[in-house]
C-alpha positions as CSV (number, residue, x, y, z in Angstrom):
1,M,97.4,86.9,103.1
2,L,100.6,85.4,102.0
3,E,101.1,88.2,99.5
4,N,100.7,90.7,102.3
5,E,103.2,88.9,104.5
6,K,105.7,88.7,101.6
7,A,105.4,92.5,101.0
8,L,106.1,93.2,104.7
9,F,109.0,90.7,104.7
10,N,110.5,92.4,101.6
11,A,110.0,95.9,103.2
12,A,111.7,94.8,106.4
13,D,114.6,93.2,104.5
14,K,116.5,96.4,104.4
15,N,119.7,95.0,102.8
16,K,117.7,92.9,100.3
17,D,119.5,89.7,101.0
18,K,116.2,87.7,101.2
19,A,116.8,87.0,104.8
20,L,116.0,88.9,108.0
21,D,118.7,89.6,110.6
22,K,117.6,90.3,114.2
23,D,117.0,94.0,113.6
24,E,115.1,93.4,110.4
25,F,113.1,90.6,112.1
26,L,112.1,93.1,114.8
27,V,110.9,95.5,112.1
28,F,108.9,92.6,110.5
29,T,107.3,91.4,113.8
30,V,106.4,94.9,115.1
31,P,105.8,97.0,111.9
32,E,103.6,99.5,113.7
33,E,106.6,100.8,115.5
34,H,108.8,101.4,112.4
35,P,108.0,104.2,110.0
36,I,109.5,102.4,107.0
37,M,106.6,99.9,107.3
38,H,103.8,102.4,107.6
39,P,103.1,102.7,103.9
40,H,102.7,98.9,103.6
41,L,100.4,98.8,106.7
42,V,98.2,101.6,105.2
43,A,98.0,99.8,101.9
44,Q,97.0,96.5,103.5
45,T,94.4,98.2,105.7
46,L,92.9,100.1,102.7
47,Q,92.8,96.8,100.7
48,E,91.0,95.0,103.6
49,K,88.5,97.8,104.2
50,D,87.6,98.6,100.6
51,K,84.9,95.9,100.3
52,D,83.5,97.2,97.0
53,G,87.0,97.5,95.4
54,D,86.5,101.1,94.1
55,G,89.7,102.4,95.6
56,F,88.0,104.4,98.3
57,I,86.7,103.7,101.8
58,N,83.2,104.9,102.3
59,F,81.7,105.4,105.8
60,E,80.1,101.9,105.9
61,E,83.4,100.3,105.0
62,F,85.2,102.5,107.5
63,I,83.0,101.4,110.4
64,D,82.8,97.9,109.0
65,K,79.0,97.8,109.2
66,K,78.8,94.3,107.7
67,G,75.2,94.6,106.6
68,T,73.7,95.3,110.0
69,N,70.7,97.6,109.8
70,N,71.4,99.9,112.8
71,S,70.5,103.2,111.2
């Protein structure tokens, strides 16, 4: 999780000074509203959903079935 937060922090740090000003902090705290953050959010979501680690999301991973047998 810390790795994901660091990636988001670095993406929001537009001027790369390793600190967030108020505008950058807003981007960091509400990444869904800022297109620059979308690739990072998608990558994180794919990483979380891809339970078998094959680089793809199958239907069971997509719906997050978690082993229930509700066929």
